[in-house]
N, C-alpha and C positions, 0 to 999 in steps of 0.2 A: 193519367199515366199510371201504370201498375207499379207496385212497390218493388224495389230492387232486391235481388237475392244474392248474397255473397257466398261464394263457394270456397273461399280460401281463409285460412286461419290468420290470427294476428301475427305481426312481425315480432321477432325476438327483441329483447332489450326494452320493451315498453313503447316502441315506436310504431306508428301506423305503417302498414305495408302499402305497396303500390296498389294492391287490389282494394284495400279499405279506402284509400283516397279516391279511387275510381268510383266506388260505391257512393261516396259522399258527393262527389262533384259531377258525375256523368249526367244525372237527370237534369240538372240546371243547365249544363252545357248543351245537351241535346235540345232542350226546350228553347233555349235562346237561338241556337242556330237554325233549328227547324222552323221556328216562328219567323225568323228573319228571311229565310229562303222561300218559304211557301205558305206563310200565314198559318191558319188553324187547319192542320191536316189530319186531325183525329188522333187515334191511339198510336203511340210510338212504342215499338218493342225493339230492344237493343241488347246485344251481348258481346262480351269480350272473352276470347279464349287464348291461352298461351301454351307454348311447348318448351319444355326443358329436356334436353337429350331426346329420348324417344317417348316421353310421357306428356300427354295432353291434359290440361285441366281448365275448367270453366272459372274465370276470375270474377265475372259480373254478368248478371242477366236480369231483364225486366219481363214480367209476364211469364207465359208458358215457354219453357226452354225448348229449343229446337233439338229433337233427338239426334239429328245428323250433324250437329254443329261442329264437332271435331273433324269429321271427314270433309265437310264443306270448307273449314278453315285451312285444312291441309292442302286441298286442291287449289284454293285461292293463292296460297303462298307458293306452291310448286309452280303454278302457271304465271304468277306475277300479274294477275289481272282480276277485275271484278267478276265474281261468280254468283249467279242467281239460282235459288232453289227454294221452293215452298214459301213464296212471298218474302224471302229474305235475300238480301244482297250481302256478300262477304268480300272484304278487301284486306290485304296485308297492311299492318301499321308499319310505317317506315321505321327501320331499326338501325340505320347508319349511326345516328347520334348515340343510341344505346351502346353499340359496339365500341364507339370511340370513348365513351365514358368509362367502359369497363377496362379498356386497354391503355388508357392514359392519354388519349387524344392524339396529338401530333407525334411525329417521330421523336423518339427519345434516345439519348445516348447512354449506354450501360458500360461501366468499367468495372472489371473484376480481375484482380491480380495484374498480370502483365498483358491481359487481353482486352482490347478496347474495340467495340463494334457498334454498328447502328442497328436499332431494332425498330421496325415499322409498326404502325398501329395494328396491322393485320398480323398477329403473332402466328408463327409456324403452326400449321394445323396438326403436326405430329405431337405437339405438346400443349396447344392452347385449348381451353374448354370451349364448348359451343355457346353461341349467343341465343338467348330466348327468342322464339318466334311468336309474334302477337298478331291476332286477326280480329277485325271489328265486323260485326253483323248487325244489320239494321233493317227494320220493317216499319213502314209508315202507312197507317190506314189499311192494314192487311195487304199491303203491296210492297214490292221491292223498292228500296229507297232510290231516289234519283242519283245517278253516278256522280254528278258534281258535288252534291251534298255529302255523299258517302266519302269521297276523296278528301273533301275539306275537313270532315270530322276525323278521318284517319290521320291526316297530317297534324291536326291540332292535338289529337290524343298522343301521337308519337312524340311531339315536342314536349308535351306536358310530362310524359313518362321520363324523358331524358332529364328535364329540370328537377323533377322530384327525386329521381335516383341519384343525381349529382348531389342534391342536398343531403340525402341519406348517407351517401358515401362520405361527404365532408364531415357529417356528424360522427360517423363511425371512425373516420380517420383521426379526428380530434381526440376521441376517446382512446384510440389505440396509442397515439403519440403520448398523451398524458400518462397512460398506464406504463408505457415503456420508460419514460423519464423518471417516474416515481420509483420503479424497480431498479433502474440503473443507479440512482442515488444510493439505494440500500446496498447494492452490490459492492460499492466502494468500502463498505464497512466489514465485509466478509473476508476472513483470512483462510478459512478452510476450503480447499479445492473442491471437494465433493459437494459441500453445501452451496458453493457458488454455482456450479454447473446445474445442480438440481433446481435452484431458484430461477436460473435463466430458462431452463426447459419449461418450468411451470408458467413463466410469463408468456412464452411462445404459445403454449396450449390455450392460455386465456385470450390473448389478443387475436389469435387466428381461429379460435373456436375449433380446435382439433383434439384428437384423442391422445396422441403422444408426441414427444419431441426429444431429439437426441443431438448432442454436440459431438462431432467427430474431430478430434485433434490429430494433426498429421505428425507421425513419427517418421521423418525422412530417412533416418539411418536404417530402419527396419522395413521401410516401404509399407507401412501399415497405418490404418486409420483406427484410432482408439475412441470408441463411442461411449459416452456417459451422459446422463444416466441411461442404462439399458435395462428396462423393466422386464422381469422374467428370466434374465440371464444370470447365471451363478456369478456372484461377486459384483454384479451390477455394471460390468464392463464388457463391451462388445468389440472384438478386434476383427477387421476385415482387410483384405488387400487394398492398396491405395488405387487400384484400377478396376475394382469390382463394383458391379451394379450402378445404380443411379448416382450414388455418392461419389463413386470413382469417376463417372462421367463429368460431374461438376468439378472435381479436383483437377482433372486433366484439362478441361476446357476453360475453366475459370468463369463459367456462366451458369445461371440458374437452370434447373430442369424440374419439370413436374409431370406427373403421370396419374392416370385414373384407370380403373378396371374396365373391361369391355372391349379393349382394342386388341390388336394382334401382336402387341409387344409385351405380353405378360412375363416373358423371360427376363425382363430388366429388374424384376423384384425377386429377392431371394426368398422363395417360399419355404426353404428348409428352416429358416429362422421362425417363420410363422408357425410351422408345424411344431417346432420345439416349444413354442410359447402358447400353443393353442390359440393363435391369433390370426386375424384375417385383415390384410392390408388392401384397402379398396381405393385409396388415393394417397399420393405422396408428393411432397415439395421439398427441394433441397437447393440451398444457395451457398456460394463460397464465403468463407470468412477471411477478410483481408485486413492486415495490420497497417499501421501508419507508414511502414516502409514499402507498401504496395506488394507485400508478400502474402501468399495464401497460406494460412496456418491450419486450415481445416474446413469442414463442411457442416452447415446447420441444416438439420432435417426435421420436417414436420410430417406426421402421418395421420391419415383419416380425418378429412374435413367433416365437420358436423353437418349432416344434411339439413337440419332445421335452420342453420344459419348460412348455408351455401345452396342456392337454388338448384344447381346442377349436381350437388353431392360431391363436388371436386374443388380443388384449389383453383383460383383464377389469378389474373394479372395483378390486381391490387394486393393479393396475398403475397405475391413475389416481392413487391415493393416493401410491404410491411416486414416480412421476414428478413429481407436484405438490410433494412435499417436496424432491426433488432440485432442482427449479426454484428453490425458495427459497434453497437453498445456492448455486446458480449465480448468482442475482441478487446475493447478498451478495458473492461473490467478484468478480463483474464490477464492481460499484460500488467495491469496495475497490481493485481493480487500477486502475481509471480515476482514482480519487482519488490513489493513489500516483504514477501517471504524471504527473498534473497538478502535484502538489506537487514532484516531482523536476524537472520542466521549469521551474517557478517558481523553485525553489532555484538551479538552474543558471544561469538568466537573471540572478538577483540577484547570484550570485557573479561572473558575467562582468562585470556592470555595476560591481560593487565593484572588481574587478581593473582595469578600464579607467579608473576614476575617478582613480586615482593611479599613472599609468604611470611607469616609470623612463626618462625621456626623455634622449636625448643620443647624439651620434655621435662624441664624442671617444674616442680610443683607450682611455683609462682606464675610461670608462663601458662601452664594448663589452666589455672584458675583465671588468669587474665583473659585467655581465649574464650572461656565459658562466659564470663561477664560481658565481654565485648559482643559476643554472639547474641546475648539476651537483649542488650541495649540497641543493637543495630537496627531491628525492624521499627523502632520508635523514631520520633523526631526530636528526642531530648538532646539538649546541648551536653557535650562531653568535654571535660577538662582532663588532659593527659599530662601527668607529672613524671619527672625522671631526669637523670643527668643527661648532659649532651652526649649524643652518640648512642643512646640506648635503643633507638628505633621508634621514636614517637610518631614520626610520619608513617612508618610501616603499620603501626597500630591503627592510625587514623584511616589508612587505605583499607585495612582489614574490615573496619566497621562500615566503611562506605560500600565495599563490594559484597558485604553480607546483608545490606539493607535494600529496601524497595527503590532506592535512588541509584542502584548500581549502573543503570543505563544512562544516567546523567553524568555531567562532568565532575571531576575531582580537581579542584584548584587549590594550590598551596601558595601561601604568602609568608615570607619571613619578615615579620614586623620590625625586628631589630635592624634589618638591612636598609630600612627606609627612613630617611630624614622626615621630620614632622611636616615640612612644606610639601612633600610629595605623597605622604600617606593618604590623605583624603582623596586625591586624584586617583591613586592606585586602587583604593578600595571601592570608591563610589563613582569613578569616571568623571569626565569633564566635557563641556560643550565647546564647540569651536569658538576661539577667541577668549576663552576664560582667563588665559594668561598669555604671556609673550610667545611661548613655544607651542601653544595649542592651535596648530594649523587645521585640525579637524576634530570632530567629535569622537569620543572614545568611551567604550564601555569599561566600567570598573570590574573588579574581581567578583563583587556580589552579583552583578548581572551575568557575568560569564559563568558563574557557578549556579545559576538559576535552574532549579530542578535537580540539583546535585548537592555536593558537599564542598564547603569552603574550610580549608585547614589554615588556621592562624598560628604559625609557629612563633615561639618566643614572645608570646603576648604580654609577658611581664615587662618587656622593654618598650612597650608602646607609650607614647607621650601622653600627658594628661588631656590635651585637646583631642587626640585621637581616641582615647578611651571614652570620652563623652559622646563623640559622634558614633562610635561603634555601639554604645549602649542604646542610643536612639534608634538605630537601625534594627537592633535585635528586638526592641520592644514594639516598634511600629511596622516592621516588615516592609518598609519602603525606603528607597534611597533617592537622594536628590543630587544630581551631578553638579560638580563645581561649575559655577557660572550659569546654572539652570535653575528653573523654578518648578518644573513638572515632577511630581512624585512618581516614582517608578516602582510598582510592586515587585517584590522578589520572594521566591520560594526557595530559600537556601538554608541548608542545615550547617551549623557552625560547630566545628571541633577545634578547640584551642589547646595549645601546649606551651609548657614553660619548664625551665630547669631551676627557676628561682622560687624561694619560699614566699608565696603571695601573701600569707598572713603577716609576715614581717614587713612586707612592702605596704600593706594596708595600715599597719601600726605607724609606719614612718610617713604616712600620707602620700605615698608614691603610687598607689594603685587604688582605684575606686572600689569601695566595698560593695556597692550595688551592682557593678559590673561583675565582680567576683561571684556573687550569688547567681547572677544571670548565666554565667558560663559554667559554674560548678554544680549543675544539676546532677550529673553523674561524674565521679572522679575515678580515674584509672591510673595506677602508678606502675611504671616499668622499673624492674630491679636493675642494678649495675651488672655488667657481664661477669665481673669477678665473683659474684655470689651465685652464679647459675651452674657451677660445676661442669659436668660433661657436655652441656650445651655449647661450650666453646668449640669442641670438635665437630659437633653437628653443623654449626655455622661455618666453620672452616672448610669442611667438605663441600658444603653448598656453594660457597664463594669460589672454591677451587674449580669445581665443575663448571660454574657459570663463566668464569673468565677464560678458562681453557677453550671452551666451546666458542667463545666470542672471538678469540684470536686464531682458532683453528689448529690447536696443538693437542697432542695426546695428554690425558689427565695423569699427572704423576701421583705418587703415593707418599704419605708422611711416614717417616721412620719413627722408632720409639723415642729418639732424642728430641725430635721436633714436636712430637705429641706432648712429651713431658714438659718441654719448655713453654708450650702454649697453655697448658693447664696451670702451670705455676706462675705465669706472667700476670701482673695485677690489672692489666688493661685499663689504664686511666681514661683512655679515649673510648672505651666500651666497644660496641659492635662496629662503629665507624672505624676505629683503629684496627680492629681485626680484619675488616673488609679491605682497608688500604694495604695492610701487610700481605694478605693473600694475593691481591692484585699485583703488588710489586714482585712477589715470588714468581707468579705466572709469567711475567715479562722478562725477568732477569735470570731465571734458572733454565738450564737445558737438560738436566738429568731427569731420569725417570723416578728418582727418589729425592725427597725433600729432607734435608738434614737441618739440624738446629741452627747452624751458622747461616743457612740460606734465609732464615727468617729475619736476621739482623735485629733481633729484639735486644734492647739494652735496658738495664734497670734505671729508673728515673728517680733521682734523689734530690730534686730541685735544680733549677736552671734548665737551659736548653742543651740537649746532647749535641756532641759534635756530629757534623755531617760525615757519613762514611766516605773515606777517601776514594775508594774505587767503585762506589755503588752506582754512580750515574754517568761516569765518563765513557763507558764502553757498552756496546749492545751485547746481547747474549752471544753473538757471533764473533766478538772481539774487535769489531770495527769501531774506530773512534768517531763519535758523533760531533756535530758542529757546535760551536760555542754558544749560540743562541739557545739551542735545545738543552744543552747542559746547564745553562743559566736558569732556564725555565724549570727544569727538573730539580735543581738545587733549591729554588725558591719554594716550590711545592713541598719538598721534603722539609725545608726549614720551617715553613708555616705549620705543617702538620705536627712537627716536633714541638713547636711552641704551644699549640693547642693541647697536645697530650700532656705536656709539662704542667699546664694550668688546669688539668682535670676537666678540660672541655669548656672552661669559662672563657668566652670570646672576648669579654671586656679586659680581663687580665692578660690574655694572649696578645691582644692589640697593644696594650700598654708596654709589654716586654719587647715588642717589635718596634716600638716607637711610632705607632699609628693610632689614629682615631678608630673607633670600632667600625663606623660606616666605611672608612677608607680601607680597612682590612677586608671587609666584604667585597668592596669594589675590586680590590687586587685579586681576591680569590676568583671572582668571576672572570677577570681578564686571563687568568691562568687556566681557566676551564675547570676549576674546582667547584664541588657542590657547596652551595651556601644554605641548603635546606637542612633537614634533620640528618 
């Protein structure tokens, strides 16, 4: 038997092509079959030719090639019978199995958008690529092969080709799926819209082996398809009407479309775009992009299949399946990216609003220096100890540091240590497990866990019990918490800002505050001055609070006259910024005039003791209507407690004593009345 001659090149991707397999296996196959059928019949010459579109090629030949092989094969295929010429017999290799392997076999159901339809294995000729025609030629002993032997070989060869091509398709399919999944995982990390679409298009070019790919997203309001990336188009964006061309057909029908040059439907492709880009479109595939709500959001288009990887030089049915699956991954990535962008914008807006709601207002030199130092320490994770009298704005300063730091997107959690009895302090800060104590009906996170990734503000840390101080020190050193009733250490990434109005050095000397905890908290120390020493900042703050409360209740912002301005500047403000804030809030609710006079402020000198409650301050609304007794009682209690706190210079322990209450009971009463117990 003569040596076989292979007329076809190797398959892409390092795999053996069908023709190479034929070269390796056909001599053995022919020898076995010929020997079994007719014994030793002498020299066997054999050839296989195939046709893709209108191009014939010789895939395999032994001995001298028959010059008229292509025309003989064409005649055998056209007539559907064995043709004999020049000692050769030619017959068509059965191709039904090959066609089924290319189109997906049995009928398959395709769903796109709101359109569901049946697709048969014989795809519409207007859009389906042709199936390769294959013919087998055989000569035995310089004579035409017996018809029975020739048919047996043709059937065997056809089945072999189907099995091999199925295996090749499965291998390619596995590679395509793996590539798409790897890319899809990376797309979830991309936040830039252009970068995401560019990556999706590159993936399509890789898995489909095509020249270009474009994602057209549907702008319903403008009835336009916006295509990106658009190579060669200024700005990289291509806009077309949503019913134009093949992409418009796909959008309107909700089903895939593909096209190749050479037919009579060349008008479906926009050649003006080709001319503008000096480009030539010879094949095109487009599929709908459908989201999880079964809505079409756009069209995915691939252009110019690589002839080296596509036998017909055009896209085929497996490519439709591949691009459709890639479109699903793309839709998920696009929706996810849009959701992340929207959430990020919302978060940033809320963070900005929170930062602006409690600004560190003031032009006094001490406040400017304080803002500068706070801004310097904010980007670090250093612990900060804020000192100052009650009501000076320690929590506002802590919020300023938080919103200037890299933790601004994390939570800001404030805890008033003095308002917690020792038995509840550990549970409040570190959390508890279910059943840890009588009322622990469920597990609960502590403040350290809630502030993870953000900032924990510990107000009035000087009033913390010795046991609470020891547990706090352990958490600050180890960066882990253990819930009450639990044993599992829970790592926490929480920055601590502590505040106190008490002289901690004196408490350390009196053995009431741990020195090691002081050094742990006092890495950076910032001190807020009393309001009485800030000069004209009083009016800056008063104007700010006036505008805030008037907008809150929906009334026009009144003006301060000279008497009210002078009174506020001269007032000692023992309650500091908190007292000023409460004064302006009261004025906003109780005055109706466009001008605020000194008497509207109801400021009284404090020379010891609790001032009398103004006789007519709370019994009437601004409209003169008498309010009910419960509300009047509540307002009286609020005013009475505020007056006691002011009289004691903001010292909550002294104020509680004058009111005949324990400090923790005072805080509880304030919460019941809706009063703030924080800074």
